[in-house]
N, C-alpha and C positions, 0 to 999 in steps of 0.2 A: 598148565600154560607152557607153550613152546619157548625154548631158549634159542635166541638168535646167535649164530656164529659168523662173524664177519670174515672176509677173505684173509685178513691179516692173522686171525686166530687159528685158521686151519692150514696156513702155510701155502696159500695160493701163489702160483707163478704169476708174473705180470702178463696181462693179456697183450697179444700182438696187435690187436685192433679192437675197437669198441663201437660197432655200428649202431647208431642211434635212430636209424630209419625204421621205426616200428610204430604201429598204430594199434595197440592192444585194446583200445576202447571199442574197436570193431569186432572183437572176439572175446577174449578172456584168458583163462588158464587151462592148459592141457596137462593132464596127469600122466606120468611115465613110471616105469620101474626099470631096474638095471638089466634084467634078462631072464632067460629060461631056466636058470639054476638058482637055488637058494643062496643068498649072498649076505644076509643081515649079520652084522657083527654082534656077537653075544655081549661084548664089553664095549661101552661107549668110547673108551679111550682109543679104540681101533678105527672109529668112524672117520676121523680126519685123514688118516692114512688112506682109507678107501676112497675118499673124495679126491685126494691128491692123485691116486692111481687113475681115476676116471679122467681127471684133467690131463694127466700125462698121455693117456691113450688118445684123447680127442685132439690134443695138440701135436703129439709126435707121430701117431699112426694115421689119424684122419687128416692131419694137416690144417686143422681149424685154428682160428685165432685165439681160442680160449675153450674152457669147458663149455659144453653146448647148452647147459641148463641154466635157468634163471635162479632157481633154488634147488637144493637137495635136502631131503628130510630123512632122519633115521628113526628106527623103532624105539629109540629112547626119548624121542620128543624134541630133538634139536633141529633147527633150520639152518642149513649151511648156505651162505651167500655164494651163488655161482656168478653168472654174468651180472646179476642184479637188475633192478627195475630200470626201465628206460633204455635197455640194451637189447637189440634184436637177438633172438635165440637161433640156434642151429640144430635143434633137436626134433622138430615136429614133422619133418619129412616132406615138406612142400614149401614153395616160396610164400604162398598165402598163409600157410600155417605158421611159418616163422615170422611173417610180417604182422599178423593180427593176434597172435597168441603167445603168452609167456609159457615156459616149460618148467614144471616142477617134477623132479624125479625122486621117487621113494627108493631108498637104499634097501630094496627087497627084490625078490625074484623067485622063480620056480614055475612049476606046472600046476594044473588044477588039482592033481593028486599029491603034490609035494611042494608046498609053498612056504616061504618064511611066515612067521606069525604076523598078523595084522593087528598091532597093539593099539590100545586107546591112545597112548602118547604119540604114536605115528599119525593116527587120524587127527588128533588135536594139532599136531605140527602142520599137517596138510591144510587144515582149516585156517590156521594162523597165517600161513604163507599166502593163501588165496586172499584173505582179508587185507594183508599187508600190500600185496600187489595191486589190489583195487584202490587202496588208500593212497599209496605213494607212487604207484606206477601207472595209474590210469587204466587198469585192466577192466574190461567189460564184465558183465555179470555172468556170462556163460562159463561153465566148467565142462570140459570134454576129455576124451581119452586119446592117446596117441593113435589108437586104431581108428579114430574118426578122421584122421588125416591121411593115413596110408595103411596098406595091408600088413597088419602085425597083430600079435596077441597082447601087446603092451596096452595097459598096465596089469595084465594078469588078474589076480583076485581083487585088485583095487577097482576093477571095472564095475562091479556091483555097487560100490560106494559112490561112484560117479553117477551111475544110472538112477539110483534110488534117492539122490539128493542129499545123502548124509554128509557129504563134504562141504555143504553150504555152511559158511561161517555163522556161528551163533551170535557173534558180536565182532566189532572192529578191534584191531590190536591197540 
């Protein structure tokens, strides 16, 4: 079972804004990964620092109001609260993508030949996040990939899990 990590527990900075003009019932949940290089932390104690680094990059470099993702999940099975349910994302690459889809980012990355391990706890955390966003955030039933919104290879090796339906939650949180 996934363990939820609220913003206060990972040391999130306050959001500069929290846009609530989102209609996720028209879409659902989009799956992301961090990037084209392996990035998974071998020790869970390092994951919160990684999430803070992503938030800093999004706010300081990109100029966004907060971390772009709704949730972030690690290979150890933890779900980090990003923007959270009911808040418009900035990660999906299009206005309609950000309007109608939550964004859940796996703290993994790499290429098809050199990718972080896709662990069972990671997949369980993704499923938990999807179920949670449906239950408390009004997300629609669809699950798609960042690549379904814009030209990208994101979410890498997780694409097969989106396509084959194995990220569909087995039960509600």
